[in-house]
Each structure stands twice: as C-alpha cells, then as structure tokens.
C-alpha positions, 0 to 999 in steps of 0.5 A: 105181490111179486116175490123175487126168486133166486136165479136157477138154471133148468131145462124146462121153465113152466109158467103156471100150475094149471093142468096144462102147465103141470102136465108139461112139467110132469112129462118133462120130468118123466123124460129126465129133464130138470123142471121149474114151475113158476106160479103167480098165486100162493097156491097151485092149480090155476083155473083148473082147480075151480073148473071141476076137472072134467077132461073132454077126450073123445075116443078114449080107452076108458069108453072102449073098455065099457063098450062105448063106440066112438071115433076121431072122425065122429068127434071131428064132425062134432067139433066142426059143427060146433065151431063153424067158421072158427074150425081149424082142422090142423088143431082139431086133428092134433087134439083128437090124435093126442088127447087119448094118447095123453090120457093113456100116458098119464095112467101108464106113467103116474098115479093119475087115474080117471073115471068115465063121466056119464055126461053128454056132449053139450049138443049131443044131437048135433052131427057127431055128438054123443050121449056119453063116453067123451068126458073123464074125471080124475079119480079121488086121490089121497092128498096126504101123499103130497106132504107139506105141499098139500097146504098149497092146493087151491 
C-alpha cells in the first residue's frame, strides 16, 4: 500500500534502504548533504537484510592485517575467468579500486566494523581464485543504539 509523504526538499534522495542505498545516504550525510531515504517496505534493509551481509572485497586491509596476500590483479583475473564474455574491465577495475577504499572509509568514519570471514571464493581453483581473505562480514552491533528505529529493521 502506497503512503503519500509530504513534499520535502533535499540534496540527495535515496530510493531503497539496502546496503547500496544506505551507504550512499551515510556518505552523503557525512559530506554535509541533506539526505532523504525512501523505502517501499515498512522495514528497512532491503534484500541485504536477508543476504547474510557478506561483502566480497578483494585486496582489503583486514586481510593484509592478517598477513594474507592478495592483489587487484589477481582478483581481476578471477573475475575475468568467472565472467567470460560478460567481463567489463571498466566496471571491474572501478570495483576493485573502490571496494577496499569504501570499507576503510566506513570503518574510519562510522561505527561500522567488519571481520574477515574465512570463506573461499566460489571457485578458489580458478585463475586468480583464493581460499580466504576476500569476504568480510559486519561485526555484531548493539541495535539498542538505534532507539525507536530498531522496530523498523527487516
């Protein structure tokens, strides 16, 4: 059922409250912009709330801190092997360059923290594949800090 909201001006309008939408909203807010998040469901979290929350971020600082070696080139090789003819080097390179920076940004600027998840790539024996170090999961968070918004979690 659609709910009509009052008109409101903002600098950034985010449609959806999954990890992509909320990441954009937090980043915009941290940069001083007025943000409005619109979600069609009565709870927020989108499909991310049901996905397990695992992020695949090759060559991340958490792996390096544990002495796990990785590189953007190895991850690129893996993705090219997996994607075949669908491989888009521009998109993959942007992801590989910005994924680790995004993870570091959120850890440096918010209470969001991750742990390295000891999970292999889907095909660790494929070219560029690894047995561990690319998957991260959010650390537990005391949801009571959300106050009344806690009831709107998916």
